[in-house]
Every structure is written in C-alpha cells, then in structure tokens.
C-alpha positions, 0 to 999 in steps of 0.5 A: 081754737085748738085741735078737735083730733090729734093722732100721733105715731099710731101703729096698728097690726093685724098679726103680720099685717101692718095696717097703720104705720106710725100714722099721724094727723091733726084736725083743727076745730071747725074744719071739714077734713077729707080723709082719702085713700084707696081700699085697704089704705087704713081709713076705716082702721084709723076712724075706728081707732080714733073712736076707741072701737079698736085697740092699737099697738102704739101711739096717742089719740086726743079728742078736744085735747083729752086722751081718748079711751074706751070709757071716755063717755064724756068725750063720746057725747060730743061725737057723732058717727054716720057710717057707710052701712046704714045702721037703723032699726027696721022695726022702728019708725023714722021718728022712733029711730032718731028718738032712740039714738038721741036718747043715748046721749040726751036724758032730758025728755023735753030737750030730746024731743026738741033735738029729734024734731030739729034733726028730722027737719034738718034732713027733710024727713018731716013728711016721713016720721011714721014711715018704717025704713023699708018704706024709704028710698035709698036717699031718704034712708041715708038722710035717716042715717044722718039724722040718727048720727047728729040728733044729739048735736055733736061737736065732731062728726064722722061721715064715712061715704054718706052719699053712696048709691043715692040720687043726685037730689039726695046727694045735694041735700046731704052735702048741703046739710054737712056744710050747714052743720059745719057753719053751726060749729061742728068739725067734720071728718069726711071720707068719700070715693067721690073726688068732686065732693071732697073738692067741693066741701073739704077745707083740708085733705089728707091722702093715706096709703099703706097705713101712712100719711102720704100728703096733706093740705088744701086742694090747692096745695095738694095740686102744687105737689104733683108734676103735672100742673096743666094739660093742654089738648089741641085738635090738629091734623098731620103733625110730623115727628119733627113738630112733636120734637120741637113742642117737647122743647117748649119751656115747661113741657115734659110730655107730649102724646099725639094720636087720632089728630089730637095732641096732648101736652103735659106741662109742669109749672109756667103761667102762659103754657097755652100761649106758647103752644098756640104761638108754635102753631101760628109760627109754623103756619099749622092750622088747629081746631079746638084748644083746651087747657085743664088744671089738675084735678084732685083725682090727678093728685091722688093718682100721681101720689099713690099710683092708684085710682081712688076706687081701686 
C-alpha cells in the first residue's frame, strides 16, 4: 500500500508570519494518524492546505499519489471532513442534512439513499431522523456532523476535534466509530486536545510546533525520545539531604524532589529503577509507605518536546 497523503517542504506565509516552515509529512494508507500541536502551531493551516482550501507559497501536496489542486474534484470525492465547528443546516432535519451532504458526491438516487441510511445507522441516529439540529444534544449534534462528513464513504477522512464538549457516552461512540471506519479501510487524520484519545486510537503521531515537524513516530517511539522514561514516587518521612544526595547517585536517576513527605525520582533509561530505589531504603533501614512507578505519558512527551501544554 502507498501513501494517502504526501506533503513536502510546505511553506505558508501570512504577510510577515511564517505559518508553515518547510513542513513535511507522510500518511500511509490505512493509518490512523494523529496530528498534534499547541494552538498556533499550524495544524489547521496544514489541513486547509492539504484540502486545497488555502493556497501556499511553496511545496508539494499529493493525495493517493496525485497532485492535489483546487479543481481536483475526483480526488475530493474520496475525502471526508469533520471539522471542529459543527457545520449542518439548522432548517433541515437529520435525514435531510445527511442526504444533502451525501448528494454532493453521490448522484445515483438509490445508492445515495442506501449510503444515507447507513451513515445515520453508523452514528446511532436512527431514532432522530426527523429531528432538527436544535433539538439534538451536543453529543448527538456531533454525531450528525460526522454522518454528514462520512456518508459518501470517503477513503480519507479528517477529524478535527470531533469530541469537544460531548458527554462520555457520545465520546466513546465517536471513537468506536472512527476505529470502525478505519477497519473498513478508511485512512484517518485525527487532531485532538485529548491526549488519551490520541494514545487510544492513533497508530502514528506527529507533533508540530512553530509550523515545523518536531517529532513523529508511534506513541512508544515518541516516549523513547524524551529524557524522562520513568517517574517513581515514594511516601517517606524525615529524609535528610544526605539521603537525597545518595539517591541522586543511583544509576539512571537524573532528578530528585522531596516535599511534604513525598519523594519524586525521575529516571532516564534503565530497567530496574524501582528495585534500586527500594533497595536503597531497605539498606538504610528507612521505613517507606506507598511506592508508585509511572511510565511517561504522551502529554509528558509533548511538554518536553515543545515546552508547552497541548491546551496552551
């Protein structure tokens, strides 16, 4: 299988602002590809350039091996877009909305009817076909937005923050739906401010900042890129500065903090860090309470690489 998306040396300027700085990425067919970055990093600009909704100053964009241009209508038939802001017609019912958007790509009436029914069933809105959008809850409205974006059965689907401000049940339904679309053959590009979602569904993740590709890989590969590979916390009373100094000398320990009777030890590398920490206390006859070891999260990776929280 080839690449669904190829972006090479993309440059986009807004007057004096460099929004994309020789940005490149490849998304293989069949991937669930996570695109992460703090606000202002260039995610939305990247997506709009890929979709030919924005012109750009330099670079090359290909979709399924073909150059993407504003008039690439045959390519666009294979693309679905579910943007963060819900984009449906308030005066149309659920069924009419899905029918309209599907009809932009599917002209055969019988096939369109079949696709519309399948899309409504897929997002679980069978009981709401005659409802106007204003009668739907936030979660159901998000599902309608998804149905409108995927009804024509695109091979490449962009999801931009599809679970913002929805209830847990709808969030799970949406994520399950995205994974089902992928199992059925769709390539997914997914952006979110919820790191746990990205870890749950994305097979590859790209972190961008300042319009650049700063890191890319699976979640396991990204976690190996940062210094902090394990954080160990120990509830312990009356540690002295001498004790702390000796803990700092333990192999693979690079940072130690002690406050309010809790010791936090950051390790880089090593396979038996927690054993060495516990051995230290036993050898020094120091009583300890709860001990916890935590592997780095994707949020830790993002923070160390960009110096920012994802929601900044």
